[in-house]
C-alpha positions as CSV (number, residue, x, y, z in Angstrom):
1,M,-7.9,21.9,-4.6
2,S,-7.3,18.7,-3.1
3,I,-9.5,15.3,-3.2
4,F,-8.2,14.5,0.2
5,S,-9.5,16.2,3.4
6,S,-7.6,18.8,5.2
7,A,-7.6,17.3,8.2
8,A,-5.1,14.4,6.7
9,F,-2.8,17.3,6.3
10,S,-1.6,18.3,9.5
11,K,-2.0,14.7,11.3
12,K,0.9,13.5,13.3
13,R,1.0,10.1,14.5
14,P,0.9,10.2,18.2
15,S,4.8,9.2,19.9
16,R,4.9,5.6,20.5
17,Q,6.2,4.1,23.7
18,Q,8.2,1.1,23.9
19,T,5.6,-0.9,25.4
20,S,3.3,-0.3,22.3
21,V,6.2,-1.9,19.7
22,M,6.3,-4.3,22.2
23,L,3.0,-5.3,22.1
24,S,2.9,-5.3,18.4
25,V,5.6,-7.7,18.5
26,V,3.5,-10.2,21.0
27,I,0.4,-9.9,18.9
28,T,1.9,-10.6,15.5
29,T,3.7,-13.1,16.9
30,A,1.1,-14.6,18.6
31,L,-1.1,-14.8,15.4
32,G,1.5,-15.9,13.1
33,L,2.3,-12.5,11.4
34,V,5.8,-12.1,12.2
35,P,7.7,-10.9,9.2
36,G,9.5,-13.7,7.2
37,P,9.8,-15.8,4.1
38,R,6.6,-15.9,2.0
39,V,3.8,-18.1,3.9
40,D,1.3,-17.7,0.9
41,G,2.4,-20.3,-1.5
42,A,5.0,-18.3,-3.5
43,P,8.9,-17.4,-3.6
44,A,10.1,-14.8,-0.9
45,P,8.8,-11.6,-0.8
46,A,9.8,-8.8,-3.1
47,P,9.9,-4.8,-3.1
48,K,7.0,-3.2,-4.2
49,A,7.3,-2.0,-7.5
50,S,9.1,0.8,-8.9
51,A,9.1,2.9,-11.9
52,S,12.9,1.2,-12.6
53,Q,11.3,-2.0,-13.8
54,P,8.7,-4.1,-13.3
55,A,7.3,-5.3,-10.5
56,T,7.7,-9.0,-12.0
57,A,11.5,-8.2,-12.4
58,R,12.0,-6.6,-9.0
59,P,15.0,-8.4,-7.7
60,T,13.5,-10.5,-4.5
61,A,14.2,-8.9,-1.1
62,A,17.2,-7.0,-2.4
63,P,17.4,-4.1,-0.2
64,A,17.9,-0.2,-1.4
65,P,21.2,0.7,-1.0
66,T,22.4,3.3,1.8
67,P,22.2,6.7,-0.4
68,S,25.3,8.5,-0.3
69,P,25.6,12.6,-0.8
70,G,23.8,13.4,-3.4
71,A,22.0,10.8,-3.4
72,E,18.7,12.5,-4.2
73,P,17.3,14.0,-7.1
74,T,18.3,17.5,-7.3
75,G,16.2,20.3,-5.7
76,A,13.7,17.2,-4.8
77,Q,13.2,18.1,-1.5
78,P,11.7,21.4,-0.1
79,S,14.6,22.2,2.6
80,R,16.6,22.5,-1.1
81,G,14.9,25.1,-2.1
82,G,13.2,26.4,-5.3
83,G,12.9,22.4,-6.7
84,V,9.4,20.2,-7.0
85,L,8.2,19.3,-4.2
86,L,8.3,15.3,-4.0
87,G,7.7,12.2,-1.6
88,N,8.8,9.2,-0.2
89,D,7.7,5.7,0.0
90,V,9.6,3.2,2.2
91,S,9.4,0.0,3.3
92,W,11.0,-3.0,4.6
93,P,13.6,-3.1,1.9
94,Q,14.8,0.1,3.5
95,C,15.0,-1.0,7.0
96,N,18.3,-0.5,8.4
97,K,18.6,2.6,6.0
98,S,19.6,6.0,6.1
99,L,16.5,7.5,4.6
100,P,15.7,10.6,2.7
101,E,15.7,13.9,4.3
102,D,12.7,16.6,4.8
103,P,10.0,14.8,2.1
104,A,7.1,16.9,1.6
105,F,4.9,13.6,2.2
106,A,5.6,10.8,3.1
107,I,4.0,6.8,2.2
108,V,5.0,3.9,4.6
109,G,4.6,0.1,3.9
110,V,2.6,-1.7,6.6
111,N,3.8,-4.9,5.4
112,N,6.8,-7.1,4.8
113,G,6.0,-7.7,1.0
114,R,3.4,-10.2,1.4
115,A,-0.2,-9.3,2.6
116,N,-0.5,-11.4,5.5
117,T,2.9,-10.2,7.2
118,T,4.3,-6.7,9.1
119,N,7.2,-4.7,7.9
120,P,9.6,-4.9,11.0
121,C,10.4,-1.3,10.6
122,L,7.0,-0.2,10.3
123,H,6.9,2.2,13.8
124,H,10.2,3.5,13.1
125,Q,9.4,4.7,9.6
126,L,6.5,6.2,10.8
127,D,8.4,8.3,13.4
128,W,10.6,9.4,10.4
129,A,7.3,10.5,8.3
130,E,5.5,12.5,10.8
131,D,8.5,15.1,10.1
132,S,7.7,15.7,6.6
133,L,7.0,19.1,5.4
134,G,4.2,19.3,3.7
135,G,3.3,21.8,0.7
136,T,1.4,19.9,-1.7
137,G,-2.1,17.8,-2.0
138,Q,-0.8,15.0,-0.4
139,P,-1.6,13.8,3.2
140,T,1.6,14.1,4.9
141,V,1.6,10.9,5.9
142,A,-0.4,7.9,4.3
143,L,0.0,3.9,4.3
144,Y,0.4,1.2,1.7
145,V,-0.8,-2.2,2.3
146,N,0.5,-5.6,0.2
147,T,-2.5,-7.3,-1.7
148,A,-3.0,-10.9,-3.0
149,N,-5.2,-13.4,-3.7
150,P,-3.5,-16.6,-3.2
151,G,-7.0,-19.0,-2.3
152,T,-6.3,-21.9,-1.2
153,A,-2.7,-22.5,-1.2
154,G,-2.0,-19.8,1.5
155,T,-1.8,-20.4,5.2
156,W,-5.2,-19.1,6.0
157,W,-8.1,-19.1,3.8
158,P,-11.9,-18.4,5.1
159,T,-14.6,-20.7,5.2
160,N,-17.3,-18.5,5.6
161,N,-19.0,-15.2,6.2
162,E,-17.3,-14.2,10.0
163,Y,-14.1,-12.3,10.7
164,G,-13.3,-10.1,13.4
165,G,-16.0,-11.4,15.7
166,K,-19.0,-10.7,13.5
167,T,-20.4,-11.3,10.3
168,V,-19.7,-9.6,7.2
169,A,-21.8,-8.2,4.7
170,N,-20.9,-9.8,1.8
171,P,-22.0,-8.7,-1.2
172,Y,-20.9,-11.4,-3.3
173,G,-23.2,-14.0,-1.1
174,E,-21.5,-16.8,1.1
175,C,-18.5,-18.3,1.3
176,R,-18.3,-21.8,1.9
177,E,-15.2,-24.2,2.9
178,G,-12.8,-25.0,0.3
179,Q,-14.2,-22.3,-2.5
180,T,-12.0,-20.1,-4.0
181,D,-14.4,-17.8,-5.8
182,A,-15.8,-14.2,-5.2
183,P,-17.4,-14.6,-2.1
184,C,-14.6,-16.1,-0.6
185,S,-12.0,-13.6,-1.9
186,Y,-14.1,-10.7,-0.7
187,M,-13.8,-11.8,2.8
188,Y,-10.1,-12.8,2.4
189,G,-9.2,-9.0,1.3
190,Y,-11.7,-7.8,4.1
191,A,-9.6,-9.9,6.6
192,K,-6.1,-8.7,5.7
193,A,-7.1,-5.2,5.8
194,F,-8.9,-6.0,9.0
195,D,-5.1,-7.3,10.0
196,D,-3.4,-4.3,8.4
197,A,-5.4,-2.1,10.8
198,Y,-5.4,-3.5,14.1
199,L,-2.9,-6.2,14.0
200,R,0.0,-4.2,13.1
201,S,-0.8,-1.7,16.3
202,I,-1.3,1.2,13.7
203,T,-2.2,4.5,15.7
204,D,-5.7,5.6,14.3
205,P,-6.2,3.9,11.5
206,E,-9.4,5.5,10.5
207,D,-7.4,8.6,10.3
208,Y,-5.1,7.7,7.4
209,L,-5.2,7.1,3.4
210,W,-4.8,3.4,2.6
211,W,-3.2,2.4,-0.7
212,L,-3.9,-1.3,-1.6
213,D,-0.4,-2.1,-3.8
214,V,-1.5,-4.2,-6.6
215,E,1.1,-6.2,-8.2
216,T,1.6,-9.7,-10.5
217,G,4.4,-10.1,-8.1
218,N,2.0,-11.2,-5.7
219,T,-0.1,-14.4,-5.8
220,W,-3.1,-14.1,-7.9
221,S,-6.1,-16.0,-9.0
222,G,-6.8,-16.6,-12.5
223,D,-10.2,-15.5,-12.3
224,K,-10.5,-11.6,-12.5
225,N,-14.0,-11.6,-11.2
226,A,-12.6,-13.3,-7.8
227,N,-9.3,-10.5,-7.9
228,R,-11.6,-7.6,-8.2
229,A,-14.0,-9.3,-5.4
230,D,-10.7,-9.8,-3.2
231,L,-9.4,-5.9,-3.8
232,E,-13.4,-4.5,-3.0
233,G,-13.7,-6.4,0.3
234,M,-10.3,-4.5,1.4
235,A,-11.6,-1.4,0.0
236,D,-15.3,-2.0,1.9
237,F,-13.3,-2.8,5.4
238,F,-11.1,0.7,5.2
239,H,-14.5,2.5,4.0
240,S,-16.4,0.9,7.0
241,I,-14.1,2.5,9.6
242,G,-14.3,5.9,7.7
243,A,-10.5,5.9,6.2
244,R,-9.8,6.8,2.6
245,V,-8.6,4.5,-0.1
246,G,-6.4,4.3,-3.1
247,I,-4.7,2.1,-6.0
248,Y,-1.5,2.0,-6.5
249,S,-0.3,-0.1,-9.6
250,T,0.4,0.1,-13.8
251,G,-2.2,0.1,-16.1
252,S,-0.3,-3.2,-17.5
253,Q,-0.5,-5.4,-14.5
254,W,-4.3,-3.7,-13.3
255,G,-5.4,-5.2,-16.3
256,Q,-3.7,-8.4,-15.9
257,I,-4.6,-8.6,-12.2
258,V,-8.2,-7.1,-12.1
259,G,-9.2,-5.9,-15.4
260,P,-12.8,-3.4,-16.1
261,V,-14.3,-2.2,-12.7
262,T,-18.0,-1.5,-13.1
263,A,-19.6,1.6,-11.3
264,D,-21.2,-0.7,-8.9
265,S,-18.1,-1.7,-7.8
266,S,-16.3,-0.2,-5.0
267,L,-13.0,0.5,-6.5
268,Y,-14.9,2.5,-9.4
269,G,-13.4,6.0,-8.8
270,L,-10.5,5.5,-5.8
271,P,-7.7,7.9,-7.0
272,S,-5.0,6.0,-8.5
273,W,-1.0,6.4,-7.6
274,L,0.4,4.9,-10.7
275,A,4.5,3.8,-10.8
276,G,6.5,3.4,-14.4
277,A,8.4,6.7,-14.6
278,R,12.0,7.0,-14.4
279,T,12.4,11.1,-14.2
280,V,10.5,14.2,-12.4
281,A,9.4,15.2,-15.9
282,G,7.9,11.4,-16.5
283,A,6.4,11.1,-13.5
284,K,4.8,14.6,-13.7
285,N,3.6,13.5,-17.5
286,N,1.8,10.6,-16.3
287,C,-0.3,12.4,-13.9
288,A,-2.2,12.8,-17.4
289,A,-2.5,9.2,-18.1
290,A,-5.7,7.2,-17.6
291,P,-6.9,6.4,-14.4
292,L,-6.9,2.9,-13.3
293,T,-10.6,2.5,-12.5
294,P,-13.4,4.4,-14.5
295,G,-14.8,7.7,-12.6
296,G,-11.0,8.1,-10.8
297,K,-8.1,10.3,-10.9
298,V,-4.3,10.0,-11.1
299,V,-3.2,12.0,-8.0
300,L,-0.1,10.8,-7.7
301,T,3.0,9.3,-9.8
302,Q,6.1,7.4,-9.0
303,F,9.6,7.6,-10.1
304,V,13.2,6.0,-8.8
305,A,16.5,7.8,-8.3
306,K,19.6,6.0,-6.9
307,G,18.1,3.5,-4.8
308,F,14.7,5.2,-3.5
309,D,10.9,6.0,-4.7
310,Y,10.3,9.3,-5.1
311,D,6.6,10.6,-5.7
312,Y,5.0,13.5,-7.2
313,S,1.9,15.1,-6.5
314,C,-0.2,15.3,-9.1
315,I,-3.1,17.7,-6.9
């Protein structure tokens, strides 16, 4: 039985008119969220980690090649019949590229490689994702967001517990100007999740499963407690609007960035999506790996084949 609600399996994003796309451009431009070079005080964006190489080694801004006939694994897609049902995840590296046909499910990246940017092909890729065929325990369409904890090196860093027109209930206490500790890290994560849900013209953000993409290729504090607070802020915001949350990473990267998670953390028990496999068989075997946080479960694994990320459902 799937851990996700059955309502997600049949979700279809309403057809978006051109005005919505233009509104997204206007909003993101006004708020300084137009995709572009890294603005968190680090190098230009790099693609999300893949199984073919660690996140730290993934070539910066290298677009995925246009697939040639037969680029997908044999029998990978439902339309081929008799094969393993696989999904795909796509984002800005696949902009203006041909996308895999008939995935069982699709996961679309909201950002342009960094936590404070927008994928310029977001709505085109969501339109593609709507044609996913289903047949697994995964939602037919889900989203993933880049995460980071840049501190005051970023172009924006919180100075209090105010965001989105309200005072946020911060479990770590009061965020104060110039501090990069857990209270302010929590507020940064909360704010980035708020932006992802409301400033990138996502229709009905509460209906999606949101994966938090946690990789060493992004900017992180040397304080694991602050990094954990940052991700808790993101998870808490998404939970506050009724959305579901999961974590994408590898065990080694998660350990470097966050470390152990205790039962009182909002990250405890979240579903895991594991990168690191190189084949369908390897991805299937990774379903038996340890989850990223105690109390959780590995529900999804990833491998790469000829320029595309493929995803195997463990449920």
